Residue, then its C-alpha position, 0 to 999 in steps of 0.5 A: m500500500a502507498k505510504k502516507l504523506e503527512s508533511l510537505k517534506d514527504l510530498k516533495a520527496a515523493s515527487t522527486k522520486t517520480e520525476t527521476e523515474s519519469k526521466s528515464t532514458r528514451k529508447s531508440v525505435k527501429d523496424k526490422q530493416g533498422r529504419s526509423y519512421a516519422t510523419g512530417k507536416r507543413k501547410d497542406a503537405v504531408a511527408r512520410v519519412w524513413v531514416r536509416p544508416g547510409k551514405g547521405n542519399i535522400t530520395v523523394n517520391s522515387k527521385s533524388i533530392d536534386e531532381y525533385f527540388a531544383r532550388p538550393v534553398l529547399k535542399m538546404l532546408i531539408n538538410q538542416p536537421f543533419v547539419l545541426t546534429n553533425r550527422e551529414n552523410e551518415f543517414d539515407v532518407i526515403c520519403t513520400v510527400n504529397g499535397g501543398g507546393l514545393s516549399g510546404q513539401a520541403g518543410a514537411i520533409r524537414h519536420g519528418i526527418s527531425k522526428a525520425l532522427n529523434e526516434y533513431e537517436p533520442e539523445l539528439r532531442p535537445i538539439l532538435k527541440q531547441a532549434g524548433l525542428l520537432t514542432r509542427d508549424d501550424r500556420i495555414v492559409e486563411r480562408k477567403k471571405y465573401g465580399k472580399a477578393k481574397a482573405r482580407r483584400s477588398y475589391q478596388f473602391s471607386k468613388r465615381 
């Protein structure tokens, strides 16, 4: 049966025990092929990402990253989790992405890679968390309102 808590000191001692127990080390999550999986989202894009040890090849929808993303800024965005954690050219990434435009898809892949790296190597979590890569960017396009040209843009006013 549980021990009676009679004073604040007893309560504090009991709470510190539970804190240390809850801060147990996270375990790496891998499938039979040694891969970690995560889903990344950004705007309307959804990316399913698998990370495994390799030579740094990134495949997006069965195409290389150079074929799929022509702009260097998008490639840099996708490689950001590896650069921050000093894991460049250590992991192969296979991902499928759909929905949204190229910028949203690159953001979704970055989010998925970050989450998959966190699953593969839990000790990288503080670095990724501080950089804000594990947080889903929940900004989406505001809907169009009636009587307006777009969400907030009015039609041109004519006095005469």
